[in-house]
C-alpha positions, 0 to 999 in steps of 0.5 A: 799393008796400008801406010801407017797414019803419021803420029800413030803406032804400027807393027813397024814400031819397036815393042818397047815404044808401043808398050810405053803407051798404056793402050799400046801395052794392052795390045802387046799383052794380047800379042804375047797371049797369041804368041804363047799358044792357046792364049790362056792365062797359064800360057801367058804366065808361062811366057812371062816367067821365061822372060827375064829382064835382059830378054825383055830388054832385047825384045823391046828393041825389036819391031812388033813385026819382027817378033811376030814374023812366022809365029802369027797368021797374017790375018792376026798381024793385020788386025794387030796393025789396025789396032796399033794404027788407032793409038797416037804416039 
């Protein structure tokens, strides 16, 4: 993948850092939909209900790349990175 522009987010940033930005939070929500399976509201609600506060705290410390590794097709990961590269830190 291309180098990340200085001062912008990428999949190498921690989930919590990205989610602290309003635009980044929307992308993290989309990521959760993809990881939940079919992307439906029910799947997203199911995923959210499975994550208690301690689990969310742990997830926030991982990079986006690590959370998605092996669970998301490379094409989606590249799209996710491109979207994050548009958001200033």
